[in-house]
C-alpha positions as CSV (number, residue, x, y, z in Angstrom):
1,M,14.7,-0.3,31.1
2,S,16.3,1.0,27.9
3,Y,14.4,1.9,24.8
4,A,15.8,-1.2,23.1
5,E,14.4,-3.4,25.9
6,R,11.0,-1.6,25.7
7,L,10.9,-2.1,21.9
8,N,11.7,-5.8,22.3
9,R,8.7,-6.1,24.7
10,L,6.6,-4.4,22.1
11,R,7.7,-6.8,19.4
12,A,6.6,-9.7,21.7
13,I,2.9,-8.7,21.5
14,P,1.2,-11.8,19.9
15,S,-1.0,-11.9,16.8
16,V,0.3,-8.8,15.1
17,D,3.0,-8.3,12.4
18,A,3.8,-4.7,13.4
19,V,2.7,-2.1,16.0
20,A,1.7,1.4,14.8
21,L,2.2,4.1,17.4
22,V,0.9,7.7,17.1
23,P,2.3,10.7,19.2
24,G,1.4,10.4,22.8
25,A,2.4,8.5,25.9
26,N,3.1,5.2,24.1
27,M,5.5,6.8,21.6
28,R,7.2,8.6,24.5
29,Y,7.5,5.4,26.6
30,F,8.6,2.9,23.9
31,I,10.7,5.2,21.7
32,G,11.5,8.4,23.7
33,L,10.1,10.8,21.2
34,D,7.7,13.5,22.3
35,Y,6.0,14.5,19.0
36,H,2.7,16.3,19.4
37,L,-0.5,15.1,17.7
38,S,-1.5,17.5,14.9
39,E,-3.2,17.6,11.5
40,R,0.1,16.1,10.0
41,P,0.1,12.3,10.6
42,I,3.2,10.9,12.4
43,I,3.4,7.1,12.7
44,A,6.0,4.8,14.2
45,L,5.9,1.3,12.7
46,V,7.6,-1.4,14.9
47,T,8.2,-4.7,13.1
48,S,10.0,-7.8,14.3
49,G,13.2,-6.5,12.8
50,A,12.9,-2.9,12.0
51,L,11.6,0.5,13.0
52,G,10.1,2.9,10.5
53,F,8.7,6.4,10.8
54,I,6.2,8.2,8.6
55,V,6.8,11.9,9.3
56,P,6.4,15.3,7.8
57,Q,9.7,16.6,6.4
58,L,10.0,19.3,9.1
59,E,10.0,16.6,11.8
60,A,12.6,14.3,10.3
61,I,15.5,16.2,11.9
62,R,14.5,14.9,15.3
63,L,14.8,11.3,14.1
64,E,18.1,12.0,12.5
65,A,19.3,13.1,15.9
66,R,18.5,9.6,17.3
67,P,21.0,7.2,15.5
68,D,20.4,4.7,18.3
69,L,17.0,4.0,16.8
70,A,18.3,3.0,13.4
71,A,14.9,4.1,12.1
72,Q,13.9,4.1,8.4
73,I,12.4,7.5,7.6
74,F,9.5,7.9,5.2
75,A,9.2,11.7,5.0
76,W,6.5,13.6,3.2
77,S,6.0,17.2,2.3
78,D,3.0,19.5,2.5
79,A,3.1,19.9,-1.2
80,D,3.0,16.2,-2.0
81,G,0.9,14.9,0.9
82,Y,1.4,11.8,3.0
83,A,-0.2,9.1,0.8
84,G,3.1,8.2,-0.9
85,A,4.9,7.9,2.5
86,F,2.3,5.4,3.7
87,R,2.7,3.3,0.6
88,A,6.5,3.5,0.7
89,A,6.5,2.4,4.4
90,L,4.3,-0.6,3.8
91,D,6.4,-1.7,0.9
92,A,9.8,-1.2,2.6
93,L,8.7,-2.9,5.8
94,G,6.9,-5.8,4.1
95,L,3.5,-5.0,5.7
96,R,1.1,-5.3,2.8
97,G,-1.8,-7.6,3.7
98,Q,-0.4,-7.9,7.3
99,T,-2.0,-7.2,10.7
100,L,-1.2,-4.0,12.5
101,G,-1.6,-3.6,16.2
102,V,-2.9,-0.2,17.2
103,D,-3.9,1.6,20.4
104,G,-7.6,2.1,19.6
105,L,-7.9,4.8,22.2
106,T,-5.3,7.1,20.4
107,M,-5.1,6.3,16.7
108,R,-7.5,8.5,14.8
109,V,-9.7,7.5,11.9
110,T,-7.5,9.7,9.7
111,E,-4.4,7.5,10.2
112,W,-6.3,4.3,9.7
113,L,-7.9,5.5,6.5
114,A,-4.5,6.5,5.2
115,F,-3.3,2.9,5.8
116,L,-6.3,1.5,4.0
117,A,-5.8,3.8,1.1
118,A,-2.3,2.5,0.8
119,D,-3.4,-1.1,1.2
120,S,-7.0,-2.2,1.5
121,S,-6.0,-5.7,2.6
122,L,-4.4,-4.5,5.9
123,R,-5.9,-5.8,9.0
124,V,-6.1,-4.2,12.4
125,R,-6.1,-5.5,16.0
126,T,-6.5,-3.2,19.0
127,I,-3.7,-3.7,21.6
128,E,-4.2,-0.9,24.1
129,R,-4.4,-3.4,26.9
130,D,-1.1,-5.0,25.8
131,L,0.6,-1.6,25.6
132,I,-0.6,-0.4,29.0
133,G,0.1,-3.9,30.5
134,I,3.8,-3.4,29.6
135,R,3.7,0.1,31.1
136,A,1.7,-0.8,34.2
137,R,4.7,-2.1,36.3
138,K,6.7,1.0,36.9
139,S,10.5,1.0,37.1
140,P,12.3,2.6,40.1
141,D,13.1,5.6,37.9
142,E,9.5,6.0,36.9
143,I,8.4,5.7,40.5
144,Q,10.8,8.4,41.6
145,R,9.4,10.8,39.0
146,I,5.9,10.2,40.2
147,R,7.0,10.5,43.8
148,R,8.6,13.9,43.0
149,A,5.5,15.1,41.2
150,V,3.5,14.2,44.3
151,Q,5.9,16.1,46.6
152,L,5.8,19.2,44.5
153,S,2.0,19.1,44.1
154,E,1.5,18.8,47.9
155,A,3.9,21.7,48.4
156,A,1.8,23.8,46.0
157,L,-1.4,22.9,47.9
158,D,0.2,24.1,51.1
159,Q,1.1,27.3,49.4
160,L,-2.5,27.7,48.0
161,L,-4.2,27.1,51.3
162,G,-2.2,30.0,52.9
163,W,-4.0,32.3,50.4
164,V,-7.5,31.0,49.7
165,Q,-10.4,32.5,51.6
166,P,-14.2,32.9,51.2
167,G,-15.2,35.3,48.4
168,M,-12.6,34.0,45.9
169,T,-14.0,32.4,42.8
170,E,-13.3,28.9,41.6
171,R,-11.6,30.3,38.5
172,A,-9.3,32.5,40.6
173,I,-8.4,29.6,42.9
174,A,-7.6,27.4,39.9
175,A,-5.3,30.0,38.4
176,R,-3.5,30.5,41.7
177,L,-3.1,26.7,42.1
178,K,-1.5,26.5,38.6
179,D,0.9,29.3,39.5
180,A,1.8,27.5,42.8
181,L,2.6,24.2,40.9
182,A,4.9,26.2,38.5
183,A,6.5,28.0,41.5
184,Q,7.3,24.7,43.2
185,G,9.1,23.4,40.0
186,C,6.5,21.3,38.2
187,D,7.2,21.1,34.4
188,D,3.4,21.5,33.8
189,V,0.1,20.6,35.2
190,A,-1.0,17.0,35.0
191,F,-4.5,18.3,33.9
192,E,-6.5,21.4,34.3
193,P,-7.3,21.6,38.1
194,L,-10.8,21.0,39.3
195,V,-11.9,23.6,41.8
196,Q,-15.4,23.0,43.0
197,T,-17.2,24.9,45.8
198,G,-20.4,24.3,47.8
199,P,-23.0,22.5,45.7
200,N,-20.7,22.4,42.7
201,S,-18.6,19.9,44.6
202,A,-21.4,17.3,44.1
203,L,-20.3,17.0,40.5
204,P,-17.6,14.3,40.3
205,H,-16.1,15.9,37.2
206,G,-17.4,19.4,37.2
207,T,-15.9,22.4,35.4
208,V,-14.4,25.5,37.0
209,T,-16.9,28.4,37.2
210,D,-17.1,31.9,38.4
211,R,-18.9,30.9,41.6
212,A,-17.4,32.4,44.7
213,L,-16.5,30.2,47.7
214,N,-18.7,30.9,50.7
215,A,-17.9,30.2,54.4
216,D,-19.1,26.9,55.9
217,E,-19.2,24.9,52.7
218,F,-17.0,22.3,50.9
219,L,-14.0,23.3,48.8
220,L,-12.9,20.3,46.6
221,L,-9.5,20.5,44.8
222,D,-8.5,17.8,42.3
223,F,-5.1,18.6,40.7
224,G,-1.6,17.4,40.1
225,G,1.7,18.5,38.7
226,Q,3.9,16.9,36.1
227,V,7.6,16.0,36.5
228,D,9.7,14.6,33.6
229,G,6.5,13.3,31.9
230,Y,5.0,11.6,35.0
231,L,2.0,12.9,36.8
232,A,0.5,13.3,40.3
233,D,-3.3,13.1,40.8
234,I,-4.5,14.3,44.2
235,T,-7.9,15.3,45.6
236,R,-8.5,16.9,49.0
237,T,-11.8,18.4,50.3
238,F,-11.8,21.3,52.8
239,C,-14.3,23.4,54.7
240,L,-13.5,27.1,55.2
241,G,-15.7,27.6,58.3
242,T,-17.9,25.3,60.3
243,P,-19.2,22.1,58.6
244,T,-22.7,20.8,59.5
245,P,-23.1,17.4,61.2
246,E,-24.1,15.9,57.9
247,M,-21.0,17.3,56.2
248,R,-18.8,15.8,58.9
249,R,-20.6,12.5,58.5
250,I,-20.1,12.4,54.8
251,Y,-16.4,13.4,55.2
252,D,-15.8,10.7,57.8
253,T,-17.4,8.1,55.7
254,V,-15.3,8.9,52.7
255,L,-12.1,8.9,54.8
256,A,-13.1,5.5,56.2
257,A,-13.7,4.2,52.7
258,N,-10.3,5.5,51.6
259,E,-8.6,3.7,54.5
260,A,-10.5,0.5,53.9
261,A,-9.3,0.4,50.2
262,Q,-5.7,1.0,51.3
263,A,-6.0,-1.9,53.7
264,A,-7.3,-4.2,51.0
265,A,-4.6,-3.3,48.4
266,R,-1.6,-5.7,48.3
267,P,0.2,-7.8,45.7
268,S,-2.1,-10.5,44.2
269,A,-5.3,-8.9,45.5
270,P,-8.0,-8.7,42.9
271,M,-8.5,-5.1,41.8
272,G,-12.2,-5.3,42.3
273,A,-11.7,-6.3,45.9
274,V,-10.1,-2.9,46.6
275,D,-13.1,-1.2,45.0
276,Q,-15.5,-3.3,47.1
277,A,-13.7,-2.5,50.3
278,A,-14.3,1.2,49.8
279,R,-17.8,0.7,48.4
280,A,-18.9,-1.4,51.4
281,V,-18.1,1.4,53.8
282,I,-20.1,3.9,51.9
283,E,-23.0,1.6,51.4
284,A,-23.1,0.7,55.1
285,A,-23.4,4.4,55.9
286,G,-26.4,4.8,53.6
287,Y,-24.6,6.7,50.9
288,G,-24.2,4.0,48.3
289,S,-26.2,5.7,45.6
290,Y,-24.1,8.8,46.0
291,F,-20.8,7.0,45.1
292,T,-21.1,7.0,41.3
293,H,-17.6,6.1,40.0
294,R,-14.8,3.5,40.3
295,T,-12.5,3.7,43.3
296,G,-9.3,4.3,41.3
297,H,-7.3,4.1,38.1
298,G,-3.8,3.6,36.9
299,L,-1.4,6.6,37.0
300,G,1.9,7.3,35.3
301,M,2.6,9.1,32.0
302,E,-1.2,9.6,31.7
303,G,-3.6,10.7,34.4
304,H,-6.0,7.8,33.7
305,E,-4.3,4.5,32.6
306,L,-6.2,1.4,31.8
307,I,-4.3,-0.8,34.2
308,P,-4.8,-1.2,37.1
309,Q,-8.5,-0.5,37.1
310,I,-9.9,-0.3,40.6
311,A,-13.5,-1.0,39.7
312,P,-16.3,-3.4,40.5
313,G,-15.9,-6.9,39.3
314,V,-12.3,-6.6,38.0
315,A,-10.6,-9.9,38.9
316,D,-7.1,-9.0,37.6
317,P,-4.5,-9.1,40.4
318,L,-2.5,-6.2,41.6
319,E,1.3,-6.5,40.9
320,P,4.3,-4.9,42.4
321,G,5.3,-1.7,40.6
322,M,1.7,-0.7,39.8
323,V,0.8,2.9,40.7
324,F,-2.8,3.9,41.0
325,T,-5.2,6.2,42.7
326,I,-7.6,5.5,45.6
327,E,-10.4,8.1,45.4
328,P,-13.8,7.2,46.9
329,G,-16.3,10.0,47.0
330,I,-19.9,10.9,48.1
331,Y,-21.8,13.5,46.1
332,V,-25.1,14.8,47.4
333,P,-26.9,17.2,45.0
334,G,-27.7,20.6,46.5
335,L,-25.3,20.0,49.4
336,G,-21.9,19.1,47.9
337,G,-19.4,16.3,47.7
338,V,-16.3,14.9,49.3
339,R,-13.5,13.0,47.5
340,I,-10.2,12.0,49.1
341,E,-7.7,10.8,46.5
342,D,-4.3,9.3,47.2
343,D,-1.6,8.0,44.8
344,V,-0.3,4.6,45.9
345,L,2.3,2.1,44.8
346,V,2.1,-1.7,45.1
347,T,5.3,-3.0,46.6
348,E,6.6,-6.6,46.9
349,T,5.1,-6.9,50.4
350,G,2.2,-4.4,50.5
351,L,1.2,-0.9,49.7
352,E,3.1,2.4,49.9
353,V,1.0,5.6,50.0
354,L,2.9,8.2,48.0
355,T,0.7,11.1,49.0
356,R,1.4,12.4,52.5
357,Y,-1.0,15.4,52.7
358,P,-3.3,15.0,55.7
359,R,-6.6,13.3,55.1
360,R,-8.5,14.6,58.1
361,L,-11.1,17.3,57.6
362,T,-9.2,20.6,57.6
363,V,-11.4,23.4,58.7
């Protein structure tokens, strides 16, 4: 899909007169510009018939290199400040007193106050679900980028496991994992890797510490690489040594929950039904209170995308082209936790599991 087509879909969002985008995944997806968010406001304004940019002078050159956008540029200098550029953009684009659609998860209060200072009669409507709804069905090109990110990430994991051993700290393992992702050809990490050992693995979103890995305990690795702006998100749990019977029981339960969720995922299936399939397995094994998060989330240009949401009670149907994670887990304080996370794609006829790394307990 070309950027012109993406902009046309943006313009079709109802009940707004324009859409305001700030630097981030939405600006990259709809316009193809990878500005970074900073103290200097940068805003793209997409109206029914025009595209305008409020930018600092030093960033205007990047827009001038994109004549295909035919964008009106409202540049501002550090000496003058950005207030005048906001007023000029609203006047030129006929937006005074109109309704702006914004991503409420990414637009800062700073930008919105600047709009209100330029015109106190402006109205706002949050449209993050509309935006991610457009992005949720991935094109073949997008899927190929995610597929490549997964492949390189799994190769990095193989490389890491040939090196890691008891006595190494979580921090050292995380650094080595980042090096392995770079060595395999990833452009960047998808996020800072989570490396959790022993009882630390009982924290679903723990932080990397200086704790050393001991023999006969869990090692949980949650990580991913980035390729051409698209991400992988993979979790595998290992035991370097001999797991106890309870550790094996926990692991086997999470694996069965992962497989049940995969079996439930198909076009038109309610997202909540996929979550329930995993949750039912864990509850039947007596560990329901130790599964404390949703079963999965959307994946693409961002590690956590709003759609699809594989969570309890979500009735929205899965659609072909959606990419998401399946990541049930059990977290027992004092003992440790297990999470097995795969990246999956809804096809026209079923589900394709993009991650290929073995799910069995590797000892």
